[in-house]
ROMIVO-693264 format. One record per residue: residue in three letters; x, y, z of N, C-alpha, C, O, CB in turn. Coordinates in steps of 0.02 Angstrom, whole numbers, padded with zeros to 5 digits, always signed. Glycine has a CB too. Layout:
<atoms>
AlaXYZXYZXYZXYZXYZ
...
</atoms>
This chain:
<atoms>
Met+02121-00157+00640+02057-00129+00618+02000-00171+00648+02003-00232+00646+02053-00127+00541
Ser+01950-00137+00675+01895-00173+00708+01839-00188+00659+01833-00158+00606+01869-00132+00767
Leu+01798-00235+00680+01740-00253+00639+01689-00197+00641+01679-00165+00693+01709-00319+00664
Pro+01655-00184+00584+01604-00132+00583+01544-00152+00627+01533-00211+00639+01581-00117+00511
Glu+01506-00102+00648+01448-00114+00691+01394-00152+00653+01387-00144+00592+01421-00048+00718
Ala+01357-00193+00689+01303-00233+00658+01245-00188+00638+01230-00139+00672+01279-00288+00707
Arg+01213-00205+00582+01153-00170+00561+01093-00208+00587+01092-00270+00586+01149-00163+00483
Thr+01043-00172+00612+00985-00206+00640+00922-00190+00600+00915-00135+00572+00976-00186+00713
Val+00878-00238+00598+00813-00231+00565+00760-00248+00617+00760-00302+00646+00807-00278+00501
Glu+00715-00201+00630+00661-00211+00678+00608-00258+00649+00592-00253+00589+00630-00144+00699
Ile+00581-00302+00690+00527-00347+00669+00463-00319+00698+00455-00318+00759+00541-00421+00693
Pro+00416-00298+00656+00353-00269+00682+00306-00322+00709+00316-00382+00700+00319-00230+00627
Gln+00253-00299+00744+00202-00344+00769+00167-00380+00712+00157-00350+00659+00150-00306+00812
Gly+00149-00442+00721+00114-00480+00669+00160-00513+00619+00136-00547+00573+00067-00436+00633
Val+00225-00505+00626+00274-00536+00581+00317-00583+00621+00344-00566+00673+00318-00482+00544
Thr+00324-00644+00595+00369-00692+00628+00428-00706+00581+00420-00717+00521+00331-00758+00646
Val+00487-00706+00611+00548-00719+00573+00583-00779+00604+00593-00781+00665+00595-00656+00572
Ser+00602-00826+00562+00641-00883+00586+00706-00885+00547+00709-00868+00488+00601-00950+00579
Leu+00758-00907+00581+00825-00908+00551+00857-00976+00565+00861-00998+00622+00869-00851+00580
Glu+00880-01009+00511+00913-01073+00518+00967-01079+00465+00951-01080+00405+00863-01131+00514
Asn+01030-01082+00485+01087-01087+00439+01086-01033+00385+01095-01048+00326+01088-01156+00407
Lys+01075-00971+00405+01073-00913+00360+01015-00915+00310+01017-00879+00260+01138-00908+00322
Ile+00965-00956+00323+00904-00956+00282+00851-00919+00323+00830-00942+00376+00880-01030+00263
Val+00830-00861+00297+00783-00818+00333+00713-00831+00305+00702-00828+00244+00803-00743+00326
Glu+00666-00845+00350+00596-00854+00331+00555-00801+00367+00559-00794+00428+00571-00926+00350
Val+00517-00763+00329+00475-00709+00356+00403-00725+00340+00385-00737+00282+00496-00640+00327
Lys+00360-00725+00392+00288-00738+00383+00250-00678+00408+00266-00649+00460+00266-00803+00421
Gly+00199-00659+00369+00156-00603+00388+00086-00614+00362+00069-00668+00337+00185-00538+00362
Glu+00045-00561+00367-00025-00568+00346-00033-00579+00271-00082-00609+00251-00063-00506+00367
Lys+00013-00555+00230+00008-00563+00157+00036-00629+00131+00019-00651+00076+00044-00506+00123
Gly+00080-00661+00171+00109-00723+00147+00175-00740+00181+00188-00717+00237+00119-00720+00073
Arg+00215-00780+00146+00278-00805+00174+00333-00798+00122+00323-00814+00063+00271-00879+00197
Leu+00391-00773+00142+00449-00767+00098+00509-00802+00131+00520-00797+00191+00465-00693+00084
Val+00548-00837+00090+00608-00871+00113+00666-00849+00070+00660-00845+00008+00600-00949+00112
Arg+00723-00835+00102+00782-00814+00064+00844-00846+00095+00851-00848+00156+00788-00737+00063
Asp+00888-00870+00052+00949-00904+00074+01008-00856+00068+01024-00832+00014+00961-00968+00032
Phe+01040-00841+00126+01098-00798+00127+01162-00837+00143+01211-00808+00167+01089-00742+00178
Ser+01162-00903+00131+01218-00945+00150+01282-00930+00110+01336-00946+00133+01200-01017+00142
Gln+01276-00899+00052+01335-00884+00012+01366-00816+00029+01419-00799+00003+01316-00884-00061
Thr+01335-00778+00073+01362-00712+00091+01403-00718+00155+01384-00752+00202+01304-00660+00101
Pro+01461-00684+00157+01505-00688+00215+01483-00640+00271+01521-00595+00290+01577-00674+00195
Val+01422-00649+00296+01397-00608+00351+01371-00653+00406+01359-00713+00396+01342-00559+00326
Ile+01362-00624+00465+01333-00659+00522+01264-00631+00534+01256-00570+00542+01378-00652+00587
Ile+01213-00674+00534+01144-00653+00545+01120-00683+00611+01123-00744+00620+01097-00674+00485
Arg+01097-00640+00657+01073-00663+00722+01002-00637+00734+00986-00581+00715+01121-00640+00779
Leu+00962-00677+00766+00895-00658+00786+00899-00639+00860+00913-00681+00902+00842-00716+00774
Glu+00886-00575+00875+00892-00550+00944+00825-00520+00966+00815-00460+00961+00948-00496+00948
Gly+00781-00563+00990+00716-00540+01013+00673-00514+00956+00653-00553+00913+00725-00485+01065
Ser+00658-00449+00957+00615-00420+00905+00656-00384+00852+00632-00337+00820+00564-00372+00936
Arg+00717-00406+00842+00759-00376+00789+00807-00428+00761+00822-00479+00793+00798-00316+00816
Ile+00831-00413+00701+00881-00455+00668+00945-00414+00662+00943-00357+00639+00856-00480+00598
Ala+01000-00443+00682+01065-00409+00678+01106-00441+00623+01114-00502+00621+01102-00411+00746
Val+01133-00399+00579+01175-00423+00524+01244-00391+00533+01249-00329+00534+01144-00407+00453
Ser+01295-00432+00540+01363-00405+00549+01411-00440+00502+01397-00494+00476+01386-00413+00622
Ala+01468-00408+00491+01518-00434+00445+01564-00484+00480+01576-00479+00540+01560-00377+00415
Lys+01588-00534+00442+01635-00583+00469+01706-00555+00471+01746-00577+00512+01633-00647+00428
Ser+01720-00507+00427+01787-00478+00426+01782-00402+00420+01727-00375+00413+01829-00508+00368
Ser+01839-00369+00423+01838-00296+00419+01850-00271+00348+01861-00211+00338+01891-00267+00466
Arg+01848-00316+00300+01856-00295+00230+01799-00250+00209+01743-00258+00233+01861-00356+00183
Arg+01813-00204+00165+01764-00155+00144+01704-00187+00109+01646-00169+00122+01796-00104+00098
Lys+01717-00234+00064+01663-00267+00027+01619-00308+00073+01558-00311+00064+01691-00311-00028
Thr+01649-00341+00122+01611-00381+00169+01566-00338+00212+01509-00355+00225+01657-00422+00212
Ser+01593-00281+00236+01553-00237+00277+01498-00203+00236+01446-00185+00263+01597-00184+00311
Ala+01509-00194+00171+01457-00165+00128+01399-00215+00119+01342-00195+00110+01486-00146+00060
Leu+01416-00279+00122+01363-00331+00115+01314-00330+00174+01257-00352+00166+01395-00399+00110
Thr+01335-00305+00231+01289-00303+00288+01229-00258+00272+01173-00274+00291+01325-00279+00352
Gly+01241-00203+00239+01187-00158+00219+01142-00190+00167+01081-00182+00168+01215-00093+00192
Thr+01172-00227+00120+01133-00261+00068+01088-00314+00098+01029-00317+00082+01179-00291+00016
Val+01115-00357+00141+01077-00411+00171+01022-00383+00216+00966-00408+00215+01123-00458+00211
Ser+01037-00331+00255+00986-00302+00299+00931-00269+00257+00873-00270+00278+01017-00251+00347
Ser+00948-00240+00200+00897-00211+00156+00852-00265+00126+00791-00255+00121+00929-00170+00100
His+00881-00322+00107+00841-00377+00081+00792-00402+00134+00734-00415+00119+00888-00435+00059
Ile+00815-00408+00196+00772-00432+00250+00717-00379+00264+00659-00397+00275+00813-00446+00315
Arg+00735-00316+00263+00686-00262+00273+00633-00263+00217+00574-00254+00231+00721-00193+00274
Asn+00654-00275+00155+00606-00281+00099+00561-00342+00106+00503-00339+00088+00644-00284+00032
Met+00587-00397+00133+00546-00456+00145+00492-00440+00197+00435-00460+00188+00590-00515+00169
Ile+00510-00404+00249+00462-00386+00301+00409-00339+00273+00350-00347+00287+00498-00354+00362
Arg+00430-00289+00234+00383-00243+00202+00337-00281+00154+00278-00264+00148+00420-00187+00165
Gly+00363-00331+00121+00323-00370+00073+00268-00410+00107+00212-00412+00082+00368-00416+00034
Val+00284-00443+00163+00233-00485+00196+00184-00443+00236+00131-00468+00255+00266-00536+00241
Thr+00199-00380+00250+00152-00338+00286+00110-00295+00238+00049-00290+00247+00188-00293+00335
Lys+00142-00265+00188+00106-00219+00144+00102-00244+00072+00050-00235+00039+00140-00152+00144
Gly+00155-00275+00046+00158-00295-00023+00186-00239-00066+00199-00184-00042+00088-00316-00048
Phe+00195-00253-00131+00223-00205-00178+00180-00201-00240+00153-00252-00262+00296-00223-00196
Thr+00174-00142-00268+00135-00130-00329+00174-00087-00376+00200-00034-00357+00067-00098-00312
Tyr+00179-00108-00439+00208-00067-00492+00153-00053-00542+00116-00099-00561+00270-00103-00526
Lys+00147+00009-00564+00097+00027-00614+00134+00044-00679+00182+00083-00678+00052+00086-00591
Leu+00110+00016-00733+00139+00029-00799+00086+00059-00844+00026+00044-00835+00169-00036-00830
Lys+00106+00100-00891+00060+00132-00938+00076+00108-01008+00134+00105-01028+00065+00211-00933
Val+00023+00090-01046+00030+00070-01115+00027+00134-01157-00022+00171-01155-00027+00019-01137
Val+00080+00147-01195+00085+00207-01236+00094+00187-01309+00137+00147-01326+00144+00252-01213
Tyr+00051+00215-01352+00060+00202-01424+00034+00262-01463-00012+00296-01442+00023+00137-01446
Ser+00065+00272-01521+00041+00325-01565+00030+00298-01635-00004+00330-01676+00091+00384-01566
His+00057+00240-01650+00052+00213-01717+00002+00156-01722-00046+00160-01761+00120+00189-01740
Phe+00011+00104-01683-00033+00045-01685-00058+00032-01614-00019+00034-01567+00005-00018-01713
Pro-00123+00019-01606-00150+00005-01539-00124-00061-01512-00130-00113-01544-00227+00005-01541
Ile-00095-00058-01453-00066-00117-01420-00120-00151-01378-00158-00118-01343-00004-00098-01376
Ser-00124-00218-01383-00169-00254-01339-00129-00304-01297-00080-00332-01321-00225-00290-01380
Leu-00151-00314-01235-00116-00358-01189-00161-00415-01166-00221-00405-01156-00090-00319-01128
Lys-00132-00474-01158-00167-00531-01130-00122-00564-01079-00062-00572-01090-00187-00581-01186
Val-00152-00584-01023-00115-00621-00972-00135-00694-00977-00193-00711-00969-00129-00592-00900
Glu-00086-00737-00991-00097-00809-00997-00048-00846-00952+00012-00847-00966-00090-00833-01071
Glu-00074-00876-00899-00035-00914-00850+00025-00874-00825+00017-00828-00786-00012-00980-00880
Asn+00086-00892-00848+00147-00858-00824+00176-00810-00875+00235-00793-00871+00199-00909-00806
Asp+00136-00787-00923+00160-00743-00975+00112-00685-00987+00052-00691-00976+00171-00782-01040
Val+00140-00630-01010+00100-00574-01034+00114-00570-01109+00171-00563-01130+00118-00505-00997
Leu+00061-00574-01150+00068-00569-01222+00053-00498-01244+00000-00471-01229+00021-00620-01258
Val+00101-00467-01279+00092-00400-01306+00079-00407-01380+00123-00426-01419+00156-00354-01292
Glu+00017-00392-01401-00003-00402-01470-00007-00336-01507-00023-00284-01478-00070-00439-01474
Asn+00007-00338-01572+00003-00282-01618+00051-00225-01600+00038-00167-01614-00068-00254-01620
Phe+00107-00243-01567+00157-00192-01552+00193-00172-01616+00224-00214-01649+00208-00217-01498
Met+00189-00109-01633+00220-00081-01694+00194-00117-01757+00229-00119-01807+00297-00085-01690
Gly+00134-00145-01753+00104-00178-01810+00131-00247-01823+00117-00276-01876+00113-00137-01870
Glu+00169-00275-01777+00198-00341-01786+00144-00395-01783+00096-00389-01745+00252-00355-01733
Arg+00152-00446-01824+00102-00500-01826+00110-00547-01766+00060-00572-01740+00109-00539-01890
Asn+00171-00559-01745+00183-00604-01689+00179-00566-01623+00200-00508-01618+00251-00638-01696
Ala+00152-00599-01573+00147-00568-01506+00215-00572-01473+00252-00620-01480+00093-00604-01463
Arg+00231-00519-01435+00292-00520-01395+00274-00548-01327+00217-00541-01303+00323-00448-01389
Leu+00322-00581-01296+00310-00618-01235+00350-00588-01177+00409-00573-01184+00328-00691-01244
Ala+00316-00579-01119+00350-00557-01058+00334-00607-01003+00276-00621-00990+00329-00484-01038
Arg+00386-00633-00971+00378-00684-00920+00356-00653-00854+00383-00602-00833+00443-00724-00912
Ile+00308-00685-00820+00287-00665-00753+00328-00707-00704+00327-00768-00707+00209-00674-00741
Val+00363-00674-00658+00409-00708-00613+00374-00725-00547+00341-00681-00518+00472-00665-00600
Gly+00380-00786-00524+00355-00807-00458+00280-00802-00450+00242-00819-00495+00388-00766-00407
Asp+00259-00778-00391+00189-00774-00373+00160-00704-00387+00113-00683-00354+00179-00791-00300
Thr+00188-00669-00435+00166-00602-00451+00100-00604-00489+00090-00647-00532+00219-00565-00492
Lys+00056-00557-00473-00009-00550-00508-00005-00491-00556+00019-00437-00537-00067-00542-00457
Val-00030-00500-00617-00032-00447-00667-00104-00436-00688-00137-00483-00709+00013-00465-00729
Asn-00127-00374-00682-00195-00356-00704-00190-00302-00757-00153-00253-00749-00238-00332-00643
Val-00229-00310-00810-00231-00260-00864-00298-00225-00859-00351-00257-00864-00220-00293-00935
Lys-00296-00159-00850-00358-00119-00846-00351-00061-00895-00326-00008-00879-00370-00092-00773
Gly-00375-00073-00956-00371-00022-01008-00299-00006-01027-00263-00050-01052-00406+00042-00985
Glu-00279+00056-01014-00210+00077-01031-00161+00063-00974-00101+00074-00982-00210+00151-01047
Asp-00185+00039-00917-00143+00027-00859-00130-00047-00849-00174-00089-00861-00174+00056-00796
Val-00069-00063-00829-00050-00131-00810-00027-00127-00738+00018-00089-00721+00007-00161-00857
Ile-00058-00167-00694-00042-00166-00623-00009-00232-00605-00038-00285-00614-00105-00153-00579
Val+00053-00227-00579+00092-00285-00559+00097-00285-00483+00121-00236-00454+00163-00285-00592
Gln+00074-00339-00450+00072-00341-00377+00101-00406-00351+00097-00458-00384+00002-00333-00351
Gly+00130-00403-00291+00156-00462-00258+00188-00445-00193+00189-00387-00173+00206-00498-00303
Ile+00214-00496-00158+00245-00484-00093+00322-00482-00097+00355-00458-00051+00223-00536-00043
Ser+00350-00508-00151+00422-00507-00160+00442-00450-00206+00421-00447-00264+00448-00576-00188
Leu+00481-00403-00180+00502-00345-00219+00541-00366-00281+00532-00337-00335+00544-00298-00176
Glu+00584-00416-00275+00624-00439-00331+00580-00466-00387+00591-00452-00446+00675-00492-00309
Glu+00530-00507-00368+00486-00537-00418+00442-00484-00452+00432-00487-00513+00442-00590-00387
Val+00415-00437-00414+00372-00385-00442+00412-00340-00489+00389-00326-00544+00339-00343-00386
Ser+00470-00318-00467+00510-00273-00509+00537-00308-00571+00542-00277-00624+00568-00244-00469
Gln+00554-00372-00566+00578-00409-00624+00523-00421-00674+00534-00418-00735+00609-00476-00603
Thr+00462-00434-00650+00405-00443-00695+00391-00378-00732+00379-00378-00793+00343-00465-00656
Ala+00392-00321-00696+00380-00256-00728+00435-00241-00779+00421-00215-00833+00378-00200-00674
Ala+00497-00258-00762+00553-00247-00809+00545-00292-00871+00561-00270-00926+00620-00261-00775
Asn+00522-00354-00862+00511-00399-00919+00459-00371-00966+00467-00374-01027+00490-00468-00895
Ile+00404-00343-00938+00352-00314-00980+00379-00253-01017+00365-00243-01076+00290-00294-00938
Glu+00417-00211-00981+00446-00151-01013+00495-00170-01068+00495-00139-01121+00481-00108-00960
Gln+00537-00220-01055+00587-00241-01104+00557-00275-01165+00585-00274-01219+00637-00287-01072
Ala+00499-00306-01156+00466-00340-01213+00445-00290-01266+00439-00308-01324+00405-00380-01189
Thr+00434-00228-01246+00412-00177-01295+00466-00126-01309+00452-00069-01326+00349-00142-01268
Arg+00529-00147-01303+00583-00101-01319+00587-00092-01395+00583-00141-01432+00651-00128-01292
Val+00593-00030-01417+00596-00016-01488+00668-00024-01512+00715+00006-01485+00570+00057-01503
Arg+00677-00065-01564+00743-00077-01592+00743-00057-01665+00694-00071-01701+00765-00151-01583
Gly+00796-00027-01688+00803-00012-01759+00765+00049-01783+00762+00062-01843+00782-00070-01798
Arg+00735+00086-01738+00699+00147-01757+00722+00203-01711+00753+00192-01660+00623+00137-01752
Asp+00706+00264-01731+00724+00322-01692+00681+00324-01628+00621+00334-01632+00714+00388-01734
Pro+00712+00315-01569+00673+00312-01507+00641+00379-01488+00597+00381-01445+00717+00288-01450
Arg+00663+00434-01519+00633+00499-01505+00566+00506-01540+00522+00543-01518+00679+00556-01526
Lys+00558+00470-01596+00497+00474-01634+00448+00417-01617+00388+00428-01612+00513+00473-01709
Phe+00475+00356-01609+00434+00298-01593+00435+00287-01517+00477+00250-01491+00460+00235-01631
Leu+00389+00318-01483+00386+00313-01410+00338+00258-01387+00322+00254-01328+00364+00380-01381
Asp+00316+00216-01434+00270+00162-01416+00304+00115-01367+00364+00102-01371+00247+00124-01479
Gly+00264+00088-01320+00290+00040-01272+00248+00039-01209+00195+00070-01206+00362+00057-01255
Ile+00273+00003-01160+00242-00002-01095+00295+00020-01045+00349-00007-01043+00215-00075-01079
Tyr+00278+00071-01004+00327+00102-00960+00302+00103-00888+00244+00115-00875+00342+00172-00984
Val+00349+00091-00840+00334+00097-00769+00327+00171-00753+00371+00210-00769+00389+00063-00724
Tyr+00271+00190-00721+00263+00260-00702+00252+00269-00628+00255+00326-00604+00207+00290-00740
Gln+00240+00215-00591+00230+00223-00519+00250+00158-00483+00232+00103-00504+00157+00242-00503
Lys+00287+00167-00427+00305+00111-00385+00276+00124-00316+00290+00176-00285+00383+00101-00382
Leu+00234+00079-00292+00200+00089-00229+00216+00033-00179+00230-00024-00198+00124+00092-00240
Glu+00215+00051-00116+00219+00002-00064+00148-00010-00040+00114+00037-00020+00267+00025-00004
Gly+00126-00071-00043+00057-00087-00027+00021-00109-00090+00045-00097-00146+00021-00026+00005
Thr-00036-00142-00082-00072-00167-00139-00131-00121-00155-00161-00092-00110-00096-00239-00126
Val-00146-00115-00219-00201-00074-00243-00258-00121-00263-00246-00172-00296-00180-00029-00303
His-00318-00105-00243-00375-00150-00260-00414-00122-00317-00463-00153-00338-00421-00159-00199
</atoms>
């Protein structure tokens, strides 16, 4: 059985990619991202204006990792060129929810009439802006932006009540590539 074909990722103008011992560094106009792929059994090569990711063996799981690693690198390139934005909506019918951003945390106050604020962690260099009923989460790392949005959503999960009746919470309603001003 032969090795599967290498997956390639094109490097656009204005983006520089460096590779050293499976540590990929991508620099662009929005910033710099570094990711370590040393634990994955793939071969990563820099070939001019593209990156080639190929499998070390012909095993199915190993060849599937080539797609995963190339997608991660593609997301890094999209992040340093355009960035990522998640929009969340504050929904309540019983008690008005108020949000505060403090350093690396988002405080959700008065959720379901609770006295204590619920806490959602902001991951990495992600920026969170609260504008009325909208929460805008922005950054250059897709993993950090999506995890921050998930943390905010999970902080307002309703437990112990009928979820069909108590729809209060903060929900992701739009995922955008690029930053919103």
